[in-house]
C-alpha positions in Angstrom: 3.4 94.0 109.8 6.4 92.0 110.7 9.1 90.4 108.5 11.4 87.5 109.3 13.7 85.0 107.6 14.3 87.3 104.6 15.4 85.3 101.7 18.6 86.9 100.4 20.6 87.1 103.6 20.0 83.9 105.6 19.7 84.2 109.4 18.9 87.9 109.6 15.5 88.7 111.0 14.0 92.2 110.7 10.7 93.6 112.0 9.5 96.3 109.6 6.1 98.0 110.3 5.4 98.7 106.7 1.6 98.2 106.8 0.8 99.8 110.1 -2.5 101.8 110.2 -1.8 105.5 109.5 -2.2 106.7 113.2 0.6 104.3 114.2 3.2 105.5 111.7 5.8 107.6 113.3 8.6 108.0 110.7 11.8 106.0 110.2 13.5 103.7 112.6 17.2 104.3 112.9 19.4 101.3 112.6 17.0 99.0 110.7 18.9 96.2 109.1 17.3 95.4 105.7 18.1 92.4 103.6 20.7 92.9 100.9 19.0 94.1 97.7 19.2 92.0 94.5 18.9 93.3 90.9 15.4 93.0 89.6 16.6 92.9 86.0 19.8 91.5 84.7 22.3 94.3 83.8 20.2 96.9 85.6 22.0 98.8 88.3 19.1 101.1 89.1 16.4 98.6 90.1 16.7 96.3 93.1 14.4 94.1 95.1 14.6 93.8 98.9 13.1 90.3 99.4 11.3 89.7 102.7 8.9 87.2 104.2 5.8 88.7 105.8 4.1 87.3 108.9 0.8 88.8 107.8 -0.6 90.1 104.5 -4.2 91.2 105.1 -4.0 94.8 106.3 -6.9 96.3 108.1 -7.7 100.0 107.2 -8.1 102.3 110.2 -11.7 102.6 111.3 -11.8 106.4 110.9 -11.0 106.2 107.2 -14.1 106.7 105.1 -13.3 104.4 102.3 -15.5 101.6 100.9 -13.3 98.7 102.1 -11.7 97.6 105.3 -8.9 95.3 104.1 -6.0 95.7 101.7 -3.2 93.6 100.4 0.1 95.2 99.3 2.7 92.8 98.0 5.2 95.5 97.3 6.6 98.7 98.9 8.2 101.3 96.7 7.4 101.4 93.0 9.3 101.3 89.8 6.8 103.4 88.0 8.7 106.4 89.5 5.8 108.8 89.4 7.1 112.1 90.6 3.9 112.8 92.6 3.3 109.4 94.2 1.6 110.0 97.6 3.1 106.7 99.0 6.7 108.0 98.8 6.8 108.9 102.4 6.3 105.2 103.4 9.9 104.5 102.4 11.1 106.9 105.2 9.7 104.3 107.7 12.5 102.0 106.5 15.2 104.7 106.7 15.2 104.9 102.9 14.8 108.1 101.0 11.5 109.0 99.4 13.0 109.9 96.1 15.4 107.6 94.3 15.2 104.8 96.9 11.4 104.7 96.5 11.8 104.3 92.8 14.6 101.7 92.8 14.6 99.7 96.0 11.4 97.7 96.0 10.4 95.7 99.0 9.0 92.4 97.8 6.8 90.2 100.1 7.9 86.9 98.5 5.5 84.7 100.4 2.4 86.9 99.8 0.4 84.3 97.9 0.8 81.4 100.2 0.3 83.6 103.2 -2.9 85.0 101.9 -4.3 81.5 101.3 -3.6 80.8 105.0 -5.2 84.0 106.2 -8.3 83.6 104.0 -8.8 80.1 105.4 -9.0 81.2 109.0 -12.4 80.6 110.6 -12.5 84.3 111.7 -12.2 85.6 108.2 -15.6 86.8 107.1 -14.9 87.1 103.3 -14.9 90.9 103.2 -13.7 92.7 100.0 -10.0 93.1 99.6 -8.5 96.2 97.8 -5.2 96.1 96.0 -3.3 99.0 94.5 -4.2 101.3 97.4 -0.6 102.1 98.3 1.9 101.1 95.6 1.1 99.4 92.3 0.8 95.7 92.5 1.5 95.4 88.7 4.7 97.4 88.7 7.8 96.1 86.9 8.9 93.9 89.8 5.7 91.8 89.3 7.0 90.6 86.0 9.8 88.8 87.9 7.9 87.7 91.0 4.4 87.0 89.8 2.9 87.5 93.2 -0.5 88.8 91.9 -1.3 85.7 90.1 -1.0 83.7 93.3 -2.9 86.4 95.2 -5.8 86.5 92.7 -5.9 82.7 92.6 -6.2 82.6 96.4 -9.1 85.1 96.3 -10.8 83.3 93.5 -10.6 79.9 95.2 -12.3 81.4 98.3 -14.8 83.4 96.1 -13.6 86.5 98.0 -14.5 89.9 96.5 -11.6 92.1 95.5 -10.6 95.2 93.5 -7.4 96.2 91.8 -6.2 99.7 90.9 -3.2 99.9 88.6 -1.2 101.7 85.9 0.5 98.4 85.0 -0.2 96.5 81.8 1.0 93.3 83.4 -2.6 92.9 84.7 -3.4 91.6 81.2 -1.3 88.6 82.0 -3.9 87.7 84.6 -7.0 88.6 82.6 -8.0 84.9 82.3 -7.7 84.4 86.0 -9.5 87.6 86.8 -12.3 86.6 84.4 -12.7 83.2 86.2 -12.8 85.0 89.6 -15.5 87.3 88.3 -17.7 84.2 87.6 -17.7 83.4 91.4 -17.4 86.7 93.2 -17.5 90.5 92.8 -14.4 91.9 91.0 -13.6 95.5 90.2 -10.8 96.7 88.0 -9.6 100.3 87.7 -6.8 101.9 85.7 -5.1 105.1 86.8 -4.6 107.5 83.9 -4.4 111.2 84.4 -3.6 112.4 80.8 -3.0 110.9 77.4 -0.3 113.4 76.6 2.8 111.3 75.8 5.3 114.0 76.4 3.9 114.7 79.9 3.8 110.9 80.6 7.5 110.6 79.8 8.3 113.4 82.2 6.1 112.7 85.2 5.6 108.9 85.1 8.9 107.7 83.5 8.7 104.1 84.7 5.0 103.5 84.0 3.4 102.1 80.8 2.4 104.7 78.2 -1.1 106.1 78.2 -1.9 104.2 75.0 -0.9 100.9 76.6 -3.1 101.7 79.6 -6.0 102.5 77.3 -5.6 99.1 75.8 -6.0 97.6 79.3 -9.3 99.4 79.6 -10.3 98.2 76.2 -9.3 94.6 76.9 -11.2 94.3 80.2 -14.3 95.9 78.5 -14.2 93.4 75.7 -13.9 90.6 78.3 -17.1 91.7 79.8 -15.6 92.6 83.2 -15.6 96.4 82.7 -13.0 98.8 83.8 -13.2 102.1 85.7 -10.7 104.9 85.3 -9.2 107.1 88.0 -8.3 110.2 86.0 -5.4 111.1 88.3 -3.7 113.1 89.0 -4.9 116.2 87.1 -1.8 118.4 87.2 -2.2 122.1 87.5 -0.8 123.9 84.5 0.1 120.7 82.7 -3.1 118.6 82.2 -5.9 120.7 83.5 -6.6 122.9 80.4 -10.1 122.2 78.8 -8.5 120.9 75.6 -6.2 118.5 77.6 -9.2 117.2 79.6 -11.3 116.9 76.4 -8.7 114.7 74.7 -8.2 112.5 77.7 -11.9 112.0 78.4 -12.5 111.3 74.7 -9.9 108.6 74.6 -11.2 107.0 77.9 -14.7 106.8 76.6 -13.6 105.4 73.3 -11.7 102.7 75.1 -14.9 101.7 77.0 -14.3 103.1 80.4 -17.5 102.5 82.5 -16.8 105.4 84.8 -14.2 108.2 85.2 -13.2 109.7 88.5 -11.1 112.8 88.4 -8.6 113.6 91.1 -6.5 116.8 91.4 -2.8 116.4 92.4 -2.1 116.4 96.1 1.4 116.8 97.5 2.0 115.2 100.8 5.5 115.3 102.4 7.9 113.1 100.6 6.1 113.5 97.3 5.9 117.2 97.6 9.7 117.7 97.7 10.3 115.2 94.8 7.6 116.7 92.6 8.7 120.3 93.2 12.3 119.5 92.4 11.1 118.1 89.1 9.0 121.1 88.5 11.9 123.4 89.2 14.0 121.6 86.6 11.4 121.1 83.9 8.7 123.7 84.3 10.0 126.6 86.5 7.5 128.9 84.9 4.8 127.0 86.8 6.2 127.6 90.3 4.2 130.8 90.9 1.0 128.9 90.0 1.8 126.1 92.4 2.7 128.6 95.1 -0.7 130.1 94.8 -2.6 126.8 94.7 -0.7 124.9 97.4 1.4 127.3 99.4 3.0 125.0 102.0 0.0 122.7 102.1 -0.8 119.5 100.3 -4.1 120.2 98.5 -5.4 122.7 95.9 -8.3 124.9 96.9 -11.7 123.2 96.7 -12.8 125.8 94.2 -10.1 124.7 91.8 -11.0 121.0 92.4 -14.6 121.8 91.6 -13.6 123.5 88.4 -11.7 120.5 87.2 -14.6 118.2 88.1 -16.9 120.5 86.1 -14.6 120.3 83.0 -14.5 116.5 83.2 -18.3 116.3 83.7 -19.0 118.4 80.7 -16.5 116.4 78.5 -18.0 113.1 79.6 -21.5 114.3 78.6 -20.2 115.5 75.2 -18.7 112.0 74.6 -21.8 110.1 75.7 -20.8 109.0 79.2 -23.7 110.3 81.2 -22.6 109.2 84.7 -21.4 112.1 86.8 -17.8 111.6 87.9 -17.4 110.6 91.5 -15.0 113.2 92.6 -13.6 114.7 95.6 -15.9 115.1 98.6 -13.5 114.7 101.4 -14.2 114.7 105.1 -10.7 114.4 106.7 -7.0 114.6 105.9 -6.9 110.8 105.8 -9.7 110.6 103.4 -7.9 112.9 100.9 -5.0 110.4 100.7 -7.5 107.7 99.8 -9.7 109.5 97.2 -7.9 107.7 94.4 -9.3 104.4 95.7 -13.0 105.5 95.3 -13.1 104.4 91.7 -12.7 100.8 92.8 -16.4 100.5 93.6 
């Protein structure tokens, strides 16, 4: 991915490999000159956009990745949802930005994403393959309220009758419900909401910039009522915080009541970048859980498979009790790269 002619500082050209396939990522690039950030919201000192113009927007997934799609579109880098655990945090290090506060507050915005996608979809070599969105950072985060890139993107996909999927925590997707419904009349559309727990206190601590669980349940309900349907990625399930049987029970009950057509549980994983940020939060807010996390994760990124299977079993049993008979599509993983993309599986 290359950027040029960024909008806020005329004449400065940067080449930023934000969407390189995973094997090509090799960490930050010292001396990168980024465009000057601009406030996303008036009077807000903590949230900034770094406006850039992309040379390409359709990103091909590496062939060794066992995911059910080959192409993604990511109009943003960084995310104002500020989820403590976000696996994409380390991507900000490729820009010589930190994976903590910078990831939450300095959002790279590909301002020409919609017009560029129209151009790429119109190329003779494009075969109309499904396009996945929300596979890195959330396309319906707060910055989308200002830039409106997703409406342009979905319009381009609809006009070409190109299949697509969206995974989001953002209630801004309801703004585009009418457009998504029209797209669903001409092509395959899949919508999924990420919601790990309906505990409001936990949400405030671990996902401080994301919409509340109740608002996300409304997204599920609205898409169900519109006849499009909505899957749920029940993620992440947090050890010691949202994995108890009663916590899982209340979350599954709320999701089924909202009309979720499927539920896919995913246990927290802690890759570098996210690992340090999440553990710092845990040290401040829940130091009593540090021994549990030391046992489950050690210096690694993933909880033991036995623990993951136990979580899946609890979700399965809760789903059956509440009348959703489909078995959750959980966490069979074949490689390290697959683990990072498990959250995308609910898009099918």
